[in-house]
DSSP file (Angstrom, degrees, kcal/mol; ACC not computed):
  #  RESIDUE AA STRUCTURE BP1 BP2  ACC     N-H-->O    O-->H-N    N-H-->O    O-->H-N    TCO  KAPPA ALPHA  PHI   PSI    X-CA   Y-CA   Z-CA
    1    1 A M              0   0    0      0, 0.0     2,-0.1     0, 0.0     0, 0.0   0.000 360.0 360.0 360.0 139.5  -47.6   22.1   53.0
    2    2 A D     >  -     0   0    0      1,-0.1     4,-2.2     4,-0.0     5,-0.2  -0.371 360.0-108.2 -84.5 165.8  -50.3   23.9   54.9
    3    3 A R  H  > S+     0   0    0      1,-0.2     4,-2.5     2,-0.2     5,-0.2   0.876 115.5  54.3 -60.1 -41.4  -52.8   22.4   57.3
    4    4 A A  H  > S+     0   0    0     29,-0.2     4,-2.6     1,-0.2    -1,-0.2   0.930 110.6  45.7 -61.4 -45.0  -55.8   22.9   55.0
    5    5 A R  H  > S+     0   0    0      2,-0.2     4,-2.6     1,-0.2     5,-0.2   0.905 111.1  52.9 -66.0 -40.5  -54.1   21.1   52.1
    6    6 A V  H  X S+     0   0    0     -4,-2.2     4,-2.4     1,-0.2    -2,-0.2   0.928 112.7  44.5 -59.7 -45.7  -53.0   18.3   54.3
    7    7 A M  H  X S+     0   0    0     -4,-2.5     4,-2.8     2,-0.2     5,-0.3   0.909 112.0  51.9 -67.7 -42.4  -56.5   17.7   55.7
    8    8 A E  H  X S+     0   0    0     -4,-2.6     4,-2.4    -5,-0.2    -2,-0.2   0.928 114.0  44.1 -58.4 -45.3  -58.1   18.0   52.2
    9    9 A E  H  X S+     0   0    0     -4,-2.6     4,-2.5     2,-0.2    -2,-0.2   0.885 113.3  50.4 -68.9 -38.8  -55.7   15.4   50.8
   10   10 A A  H  X S+     0   0    0     -4,-2.4     4,-2.3    -5,-0.2    -2,-0.2   0.929 113.9  44.6 -65.3 -45.0  -56.1   13.1   53.8
   11   11 A I  H  X S+     0   0    0     -4,-2.8     4,-2.6     2,-0.2     5,-0.2   0.929 114.7  48.8 -65.4 -45.1  -59.9   13.2   53.6
   12   12 A H  H  X S+     0   0    0     -4,-2.4     4,-2.5    -5,-0.3    -2,-0.2   0.920 111.1  50.2 -60.8 -44.2  -59.8   12.7   49.8
   13   13 A S  H  X S+     0   0    0     -4,-2.5     4,-1.4     1,-0.2    -1,-0.2   0.927 111.2  48.8 -60.7 -46.1  -57.4    9.8   50.1
   14   14 A G  H  <>S+     0   0    0     -4,-2.3     5,-2.9     1,-0.2     3,-0.3   0.923 112.1  48.3 -60.0 -45.1  -59.6    8.1   52.7
   15   15 A E  H ><5S+     0   0    0     -4,-2.6     3,-1.4     1,-0.2    -1,-0.2   0.884 107.7  54.9 -64.5 -38.5  -62.7    8.6   50.6
   16   16 A M  H 3<5S+     0   0    0     -4,-2.5    -1,-0.2     1,-0.3    -2,-0.2   0.810 107.5  51.3 -64.1 -28.4  -61.0    7.2   47.5
   17   17 A E  T 3<5S-     0   0    0     -4,-1.4    -1,-0.3    -3,-0.3    -2,-0.2   0.443 126.8-102.1 -87.0  -0.7  -60.1    4.1   49.5
   18   18 A G  T < 5S+     0   0    0     -3,-1.4    -3,-0.2     1,-0.3     2,-0.1   0.542  71.0 149.0  94.5   7.4  -63.8    3.7   50.6
   19   19 A A      < -     0   0    0     -5,-2.9     2,-0.6    -6,-0.2    -1,-0.3  -0.461  46.9-126.5 -76.1 147.3  -63.4    5.1   54.1
   20   20 A Y        -     0   0    0     -2,-0.1     2,-0.7     0, 0.0    -1,-0.1  -0.836  18.4-156.2 -90.7 125.4  -66.3    7.0   55.8
   21   21 A V        -     0   0    0     -2,-0.6   -10,-0.0   -10,-0.0    -2,-0.0  -0.907  18.7-141.3-106.1 109.8  -65.2   10.4   57.0
   22   22 A S     >  -     0   0    0     -2,-0.7     4,-2.2     1,-0.1     5,-0.1  -0.180  18.0-119.0 -72.4 159.9  -67.6   11.4   59.8
   23   23 A A  H  > S+     0   0    0      1,-0.2     4,-2.3     2,-0.2     5,-0.2   0.854 116.0  57.5 -62.4 -35.6  -69.0   14.9   60.5
   24   24 A E  H  > S+     0   0    0      2,-0.2     4,-2.3     1,-0.2    -1,-0.2   0.927 107.1  46.4 -62.1 -44.9  -67.3   14.7   63.9
   25   25 A F  H  > S+     0   0    0      1,-0.2     4,-3.2     2,-0.2     5,-0.2   0.918 110.4  53.4 -64.2 -41.6  -63.9   14.2   62.2
   26   26 A R  H  X S+     0   0    0     -4,-2.2     4,-2.2     2,-0.2    -1,-0.2   0.891 109.2  48.9 -61.1 -39.3  -64.5   17.0   59.8
   27   27 A R  H  X S+     0   0    0     -4,-2.3     4,-2.0     2,-0.2    -1,-0.2   0.929 113.2  46.8 -64.8 -44.2  -65.3   19.4   62.6
   28   28 A D  H  X S+     0   0    0     -4,-2.3     4,-2.2     1,-0.2    -2,-0.2   0.910 111.2  51.9 -62.6 -41.6  -62.1   18.3   64.5
   29   29 A A  H  X S+     0   0    0     -4,-3.2     4,-2.8     1,-0.2    -1,-0.2   0.892 107.1  53.1 -62.6 -39.5  -60.1   18.7   61.2
   30   30 A D  H  X S+     0   0    0     -4,-2.2     4,-2.3     2,-0.2    -1,-0.2   0.904 107.9  50.8 -61.6 -40.7  -61.5   22.2   60.8
   31   31 A E  H  <>S+     0   0    0     -4,-2.0     5,-2.5     2,-0.2     6,-0.9   0.900 111.0  49.0 -63.1 -39.5  -60.4   23.0   64.3
   32   32 A Y  H ><5S+     0   0    0     -4,-2.2     3,-1.4     4,-0.2    -2,-0.2   0.937 110.2  50.3 -63.3 -46.6  -56.9   21.7   63.4
   33   33 A V  H 3<5S+     0   0    0     -4,-2.8   -29,-0.2     1,-0.3    -2,-0.2   0.880 109.3  51.9 -59.7 -38.9  -56.8   23.7   60.2
   34   34 A Q  T 3<5S-     0   0    0     -4,-2.3    -1,-0.3    -5,-0.2    -2,-0.2   0.551 116.8-115.5 -76.0  -6.8  -57.8   26.9   62.1
   35   35 A G  T < 5S+     0   0    0     -3,-1.4    -3,-0.2    -4,-0.4    -2,-0.1   0.630  82.4 122.5  83.1  13.3  -54.9   26.2   64.6
   36   36 A E  S   <S+     0   0    0     -5,-2.5     2,-0.3    -6,-0.2    -4,-0.2   0.769  77.1  23.8 -80.0 -26.2  -57.3   25.7   67.5
   37   37 A I  S    S-     0   0    0     -6,-0.9    -2,-0.2    -9,-0.1     2,-0.1  -0.938  82.1-116.4-134.6 159.3  -56.0   22.2   68.3
   38   38 A S     >  -     0   0    0     -2,-0.3     4,-2.2     1,-0.1     5,-0.1  -0.397  32.5-106.3 -87.3 168.8  -52.8   20.4   67.6
   39   39 A I  H  > S+     0   0    0      1,-0.2     4,-2.5     2,-0.2     5,-0.2   0.853 123.6  56.4 -62.2 -33.9  -52.3   17.3   65.4
   40   40 A E  H  > S+     0   0    0      2,-0.2     4,-2.5     1,-0.2    -1,-0.2   0.904 106.6  48.8 -64.1 -40.8  -51.9   15.3   68.7
   41   41 A D  H  > S+     0   0    0      2,-0.2     4,-2.7     1,-0.2     5,-0.2   0.914 110.6  50.9 -63.8 -42.7  -55.3   16.6   69.8
   42   42 A L  H  X S+     0   0    0     -4,-2.2     4,-2.2     1,-0.2    -2,-0.2   0.929 112.9  45.6 -60.4 -45.6  -56.8   15.6   66.5
   43   43 A M  H  X S+     0   0    0     -4,-2.5     4,-2.7     2,-0.2    -2,-0.2   0.902 112.2  51.3 -64.4 -41.7  -55.3   12.1   66.7
   44   44 A R  H  X S+     0   0    0     -4,-2.5     4,-2.6     2,-0.2    -2,-0.2   0.927 111.3  47.3 -62.4 -46.1  -56.4   11.7   70.4
   45   45 A R  H  X S+     0   0    0     -4,-2.7     4,-2.3     2,-0.2    -1,-0.2   0.916 113.1  48.9 -62.0 -43.4  -60.0   12.7   69.6
   46   46 A T  H  X S+     0   0    0     -4,-2.2     4,-2.4    -5,-0.2    -2,-0.2   0.930 112.7  47.0 -63.7 -45.9  -60.1   10.4   66.6
   47   47 A K  H  X S+     0   0    0     -4,-2.7     4,-2.9     1,-0.2     5,-0.2   0.914 111.3  51.4 -62.5 -43.1  -58.8    7.5   68.6
   48   48 A R  H  X S+     0   0    0     -4,-2.6     4,-2.3     1,-0.2    -1,-0.2   0.906 110.6  49.1 -61.2 -41.9  -61.2    8.1   71.5
   49   49 A R  H  X S+     0   0    0     -4,-2.3     4,-2.3     2,-0.2    -2,-0.2   0.922 113.5  45.9 -64.8 -44.2  -64.1    8.2   69.0
   50   50 A W  H  X S+     0   0    0     -4,-2.4     4,-2.6     2,-0.2    -2,-0.2   0.910 112.6  50.1 -65.8 -42.4  -63.0    4.9   67.4
   51   51 A D  H  X S+     0   0    0     -4,-2.9     4,-2.3     1,-0.2    -1,-0.2   0.916 111.3  49.6 -61.1 -42.5  -62.4    3.2   70.8
   52   52 A S  H  X S+     0   0    0     -4,-2.3     4,-2.1    -5,-0.2    -2,-0.2   0.920 112.7  46.0 -63.1 -45.6  -65.8    4.3   72.0
   53   53 A K  H  X S+     0   0    0     -4,-2.3     4,-2.2     1,-0.2    -1,-0.2   0.881 111.7  52.2 -65.7 -38.4  -67.6    3.0   68.8
   54   54 A R  H  X S+     0   0    0     -4,-2.6     4,-1.4     2,-0.2    -2,-0.2   0.911 109.8  48.6 -65.0 -42.1  -65.6   -0.3   69.0
   55   55 A K  H  X S+     0   0    0     -4,-2.3     4,-1.1     1,-0.2    -1,-0.2   0.900 111.5  50.1 -64.9 -40.5  -66.6   -0.9   72.6
   56   56 A R  H  X S+     0   0    0     -4,-2.1     4,-0.6     1,-0.2     3,-0.5   0.902 108.4  52.1 -64.6 -40.5  -70.3   -0.1   71.9
   57   57 A S  H  < S+     0   0    0     -4,-2.2     3,-0.5     1,-0.2    -1,-0.2   0.804 104.3  57.1 -69.1 -27.6  -70.4   -2.5   68.9
   58   58 A K  H  < S+     0   0    0     -4,-1.4    -1,-0.2     1,-0.2    -2,-0.2   0.822 108.0  48.2 -69.0 -30.1  -68.9   -5.3   71.1
   59   59 A H  H  <        0   0    0     -4,-1.1    -1,-0.2    -3,-0.5    -2,-0.2   0.505 360.0 360.0 -90.4  -4.7  -71.9   -4.9   73.5
   60   60 A E     <        0   0    0     -4,-0.6    -1,-0.2    -3,-0.5    -2,-0.1   0.465 360.0 360.0 -90.8 360.0  -74.6   -4.9   70.9
């Protein structure tokens, strides 16, 4: 399966489960699909974004 199809299916699956797929993630996913970043980079960016949001919400 190619990268574009994997990302389309992953995003669709998340949305069907009620997940919010951010514009930031979509941009990162596009970079992954284009071969500009690896799956590890995509995962690292996503984790960093979630960790950052979680820390901010604890302080609010």
